[in-house]
N, C-alpha and C positions, 0 to 999 in steps of 0.2 A: 283860179284855173291852174292845171299843171303846165309849166313852161312859161308862166305869166312873169312879169316884173315881181309881182307879190311873192311868188314862190322862190325867185332868184335871190330876194333879200331876206331869206330865212336862213339861218344857220343849220347845223346838222341835227341840232336838238329841237328845231321848229321855233327858235325864238326869232321875231322879226327884228333885223338889225336896226332900223330906224326908230323902234321903241326904246331902245336903250340909251339912256342919257348918263346914268351913273352906276357903277358895278363896284361892290366890295369884293377885293381879292384876298384869299387866304395866301399870305405871303412870307416865304421863307428866306428870301434872298438868294436862294441858291439858282442853278442854272435855270431851271424849268420856269419857276415863277417870276424870275427877272424877265424872261423873254415874254413870257405871257402878259407881263404888266404892259411892255412896249407894244405887244401885238394887239391887245385890247383897244388900245387908243387908237392904233392904225386902222384897225378893222372895224370898230364901231364909232369912231370919232366922239368918244364920250369921255367923261371924267372917271378916273379910278382911284378909289380909296382902298389903301392896302391895311390889312390887319395881320399882326404878327402876335402870336400867344407866347408869353414867356412862361414856358413849361419847364424851364431849368437847362436852356442851351447853353448856358454859360458865355462864353466869349462870341458866340455865333449871333448874338443880338448888337454887338457893338457897331454902331454906325448904321444900323439898320434903316431908320427913318430917313436920314440923309441920303442913302442909297436909293430908296424908294422914290423920294421926290427929285433926286436928280434924274432917274429914269422916266418921269413924267407923272408920278402919283399926285393928286391934289391934296391930300392929307394921308397920314401914315399914322396908325395906331399900333402901339405895342403895350399890351396889357399884362401886367403881372397875375397870371392864375395859378402860380405855383401851390400855395395852399389849398386852393379849391381842387386842384388836379390830384393831389396826394389824398386829400381828406374824402372827396367825394366820388373818386374815380378808381385811383390805385387801392386804397384800402379796401372798398367794398369788393374788388375783384380777389384780393388776397384774403379776404375773409371767407371766401368760396374756394380758395386754393386754386384758382383758375389758372388752367394751362392748356395750349392748344397742340393736340397731337403728340401730348406727353413730352415737348420740349420747350415750345415758345410761350414765353410769360407775357405776350400780348402788348408789348411795349409802345408799337406804333399804333396799334388797334384801339387801345383804351384811350388815346389822346384825341382821336378824330371827333368823337361826339362833342366833348367839351369846346374844340375849337369850332365846330360848326354851330353850337350853341351861341357862342359869343359873337360870331360872325353875323349870325342872324339877328343879335340884338344891335350890333352896330349899323347893320343894313336898314333897320326900323328907324334907328336914330337919324341916320342920313338921308333917308327918303329915297334909297338906292331903288332902281328897277331890277336889279339881278344881284347874283352872287357868282362867284367863280372860283376856282381851285385848279392846282396844277398835277393831279392825279392822271396818270395815263389810262387810255381805253383798255389796257391788258391787266391792270392791277387792281387790288382791293379797295384803295382808298377811294376811288370814285364811287364805289357802292356805299362806303361808311359815309362819306361826306353827304352824298345826295340822299340817303335814306333818312339821315339827321335832319337836313335841311326841310325834306318835304314833311317829316313828322311834326316839324314846328310850325310850318307854314305851306299848306297843300298847293298853294298858288304861286310860290316863288319861281322865277325865272333863274334857270341855270345856264351857265356857260362853261363847257367843258372843252378848252382849247385841243386837247390832244385827241378828241373825237371828231374835230371840226377842220383843222389846219393841214397843211401839206408839209410841215415841219416835223417829219416823222422818225427823226433819229437824234440822239443826243450829240452826234457829230454835226448834223445840220445846224442844231440849236447852238452849238459853240460859234459855228460861222456867223449865224445871225447875230449873236451878242457881240461877237467882234466888229462885225459891220456897223452896229448901232452904238459902239463904245460903251457896252455894259460889262461891268467887272464881274466875273463868276468864280468860284472857286475850283471847278472842275478844270481839268487840262486832258489832252489826249492820251497822256500817259496814266492819268488817274482820274477815270470818269465814273467814279464810284457816285451812286445815290445814296446819301445817308440821311437819317432822321435822327434827331436826338431831342431827348427830354430827360425829365428827372428819373424815370424809369430804365430808360436804356438808350443805347445808340445802336443803329442798324446800318449795315452795308450791303448793298445790291450794285448789281451791273459789272461792267467792266471785265477783268478776268475772272470775277467770281461767276459769270454767267456758264464756266466749264466747271462742273461739280466735282471733276478730278484735281482742278488747280488749288494748289493751298493758299490761304489767306497769309498775307505778309504781316510780320510782326509790327510793321511800322503803320500798319492800318488802325490798330487799336488805339483807342483815345481815354476810356475810363479806368483800365486796367493794366497793371505791369504782367509780364509774362511770368506765369507761375514759377519757373526756374528762377527768375530774378527777384521773387519776393522775399521777405525777410526769413532768414533761418532760424528764427526763434518764433514760436507760435505765440498767438495772441489771443486772451481769453475775454469774452464779452459777455454781459448779461442783458437781455431784452424783456423789459417789463409789458404784458398784455393787459389790456381791460377791455372786456366784451369784444375780443377777437382782433382789436387794434393794438398796435404797438404804442406805447406812451412814454417809455422812458429807455434809455441805454446807459448801462452802469449806474443805474439809480438816479440819473439826470432826466426829469421831464423836460420834453421838447414839444414844440408845436409839429403838425404832420410834416410840413416841408422840410424843417430844420432837422428832424429826425431821420427822415428819409436821406437827406443829403448826406448825413453823417454815416448811415449804412453803406452809402455808395464809396464814401472814402475809404470806410474799413474794408470793405469787400474788395475795391479796386486796389488796394495796397497790398493785399495778399494773392492777387490774380485771381479771384473768385468771379464767376459769372460770364466766362466766354463759352459761346457754343455757335457751331457751323451746323447749319441744317437746311434740308430740302422740304419745303410745306406745300401742302396742297391749297392753292388759291380758290376763292369762292367762284371765280369765274371759270375755272376748270384746268388750268394748266398748273405744272409744279414749278416752283420757284426756289432758288438757292439763296440764302441769305445769312450773314454773318452778324451775331449780336453781342454786346455786352450788358448784362444785367446784373451788376455786382450786388446793389442793395436788394433788389427783388429776389435773387436767389437766397441771399441769408433770410430775408423776412419769411419767404416760402417755408424753408427749413425749419425755422424757429416757431412759426406759427402751427405747423403740423405737429411740431413736438409738444407744443402747449396743448393742442387738442388730445393728444394721445392719452392724457391724465384727467382731462376735464370734461370730455364728450362721450356721452352714452354709446354704446357699441351700435345699435341700430340705427341711432340718429346719424352716427358717423357713416355708416354704410349707405344709408339713404341719401345724405348729402353727397357722398363720394359718386353716387350713381349720376347725380346732377351735373357733376363738373364737365362732362364732354359738352353737354348740351349748353351749359352756361358760357363756356369759352368759345364755343361755335358762334353764339349769338353776338358775343363781342367781335370776335374775328370777323364775322360775315357784316357788322354793321347795325345790328338790330338792339342798340343799347336803348333806344327810346321806342320800346315795344312793351305791350301789355304782359308777354310771356316773360320778358326780362324783369319787370316789376313783380310779377309772382315769384320767380326763382329768388330774386335777392330779398323779398320779404321773408321767404322761408329759410334762406341761409341765414339771415340775420337773426331770426328767432333761435336759431341752433347755437349762437354765438354768446348767449346771456351769460354763461359760467365759465366762458374761455378767458380766465383771469389767472394771473400768476407770472413767473419769471422761468425765462430760459437760458441756461449757461451753454455758451458755444466756444470751441477752439478754432480759430482761423488759421490755416497753414498751407502754403503751397498750392493754391487752387482750390481748396476744399475747406468745408466747415464741418465740424464734428460735435455731435452733443456730448455734453459733460455732465448735465443734470437738468432737471426741471422740478418745480415745486408750484403748489397752489393751495389757496384755502379752500378752494372749491374742487378739490381733486376727487376722483372716483377710485383712485388706487389705494388698495388697502394692504398694507403688509401683513396684517392678521390673516387675511384670506390667501394672499399669494405666496406665503413664507413656505419653503420646503422643511422647514423646522416644525416642531410640533405645535399644534394650535388648538383653540378652543371653540372656533366658530365655524369649521367646515367639518362635515362628515364625509370622508371618502368613500364610505359604502354606497353612498347616494348616488354615485357615478354609475354603478351598474345598471340600475334601472334605466336612468337616463340614456345609457347607450343601448340597451335592449330595446327600448322604445323607438329610437332613432334607427335601429337596425330592422324593425319590423317589417319594413316595405321591401327591404332587400332580401330578407329571408323568403318572403312570399313570392318575389320574383323569382329566386332560385328554385323553390319547391314547386313552381309552376313550371318548371323546365326552361325558362328564358335565359338567354345570354346577359352576363352583365356587362357594364360599359368597357372594362377592360379587356374582356375576352374576345 
């Protein structure tokens, strides 16, 4: 009944507090999840198991298990998912040339379904009653995490503290952390919310909430300022097989090792920085600063490889699917039937995307120097401006007149043309 003790013991998501004995928390060790760990223990009087996915955060994982246990976790998982992340999430997205709103390479978005999948596996292993995350009620990540949880287990209990507690600002969170002796990287002077993995690092919050304010050079982590990049260009070759990069400068590497090398190369030359305002799924606009050095190189090289190996109509049809594909990732529908259908279609298009692309890296940009493939559709015999024996130029006259037929009829009927 409304107003009863039973109702009072429910959280904002309808989860009965007394039913929760063990929770698996997606834990980064940052401000939000550090506070959430302690808050879960105090609010639910439960055991909390933390899960941290190693997606290439580098030094951010150092001492994370000790920190989690010091804050009260009964167990701390740190799982190396780097190869799986690159092979099964980044590479499929880049086979599709996925990009959201023409700018964002989906670095945070593409990581969430993998984190959620492994978190749910740990919840089953631990016999947990619920899973929890640190996404705010304003952001996209709450949707991405929870759509993935529910796709995997429709009956899972979810605790989303930002939709339940009264710690409603990062200033208040920092005060909570100080009170409980929790060490966090944010300070009032640098309250950025960051997310890092092999694909990118993002920065939000703080001064960045003013879209007119400039991001400081000190903020960036994965790349040098383009002005400080080497004065001598660097040439690299990327080899593709069925749409996936498999080698750099002729040296074959595993997906994660190769992608890390791309990050190093791109970052060294100041490539992959972007400052944008995006449209969140929940309805508001959000300003973010991103570094995606390896991803920027990979997308450029992949599109270049496709330019000589992909049939025109296949390429145009695939390109028409990119906005929807990227939107599905951004909005959290990785584990959906429509995504499975799109991925199968895109992967079929990649059968002949094989060969080598040569790029020049210089001062924040990459430039195409050449491309070659045994499966090329480019024919110098047909494309040449010199004399040839394979193309009859006179044939173009009938081609043009047939394509002009409906335009001629429109004009003959006295109708205005599009440009009039």
